C-alpha positions, 0 to 999 in steps of 0.5 A: 494305627487305631482302626475301629473295630467295625472298619477292621472286620470290614477290611478283614471281609474284603482282604482275607490276607489281613485276617490271615497275617493278624492271626500269624502274628497273634500266634508268634506273639503267644508262642514268644510269650509261652517261650519267655514264661517256660525260660522264666519258670525253668531257667536259673537267672544267670543262665537267662543273663547268659542267654541274653547277653549272647542274643545281645552280642549277636545283634548289636556285638562288634569285635575290638582290637583286643579280641573282646566284643562290645554290644554297642547299645547302652543298657541298664542293669534294670533293662537287663533285669526286665528282659530276663524277669528278675530284680536288678539287684540279681543282675548286679550280682550275677554281672559282678560274678562274671566280672570277677571271673573275667567273662564280661566288663561294663563300659559306659552302660555297654557290656564287653564280652571278654570271654565268650566262650566262658559266657556260652559255657555258663548258659550251658552249664546252667541249662544242664544243672536246672534239669537235675535234682543234685549236681556235682560239678567238682568231678574233675577234682577227684581225677588223680592225673587230670588230662585237662586241669582247670579249676583247682580246690583251694582251702575248700573253695573252687578257684577258676583257672587264668586259662582262656576259654573254658579255663583248661590246658592240656597237662604235661604228660608224666614220664612212664 
């Protein structure tokens, strides 16, 4: 709707609640813009993508028979990229990593969340890492008798566990 400025000023004089509602909406928009700008400036792309997928799941997600969830909205990689302020190529690479880890699948331009806990962990882990100068995420590999093994080191490369969720399982207690 287009309203000439003079008519809008008259309406605001006549109905102050219109001016109040417009001011509140402008403030809300500025807050959203500030939040998005801060997220782009201070948050890693994998975290932003994970957070976006979790928000889309809350809004459009539906459970499926196999225990996974489908975001019932067709969405392209370019659209995902524009929503988090990055390139389509970056989204493609990160989604590929998430697919390889069994976190998501893509079916007819719909994202299927196979492991919601792992997706939440990506968002949380990246959140913590972005606040640090140096991150040492392999400390669990230094524990001689880890009570909750998961990730393993194979030829100098961390290999994710096949276990569901965060990928850890309780170790079998050693005899004393």
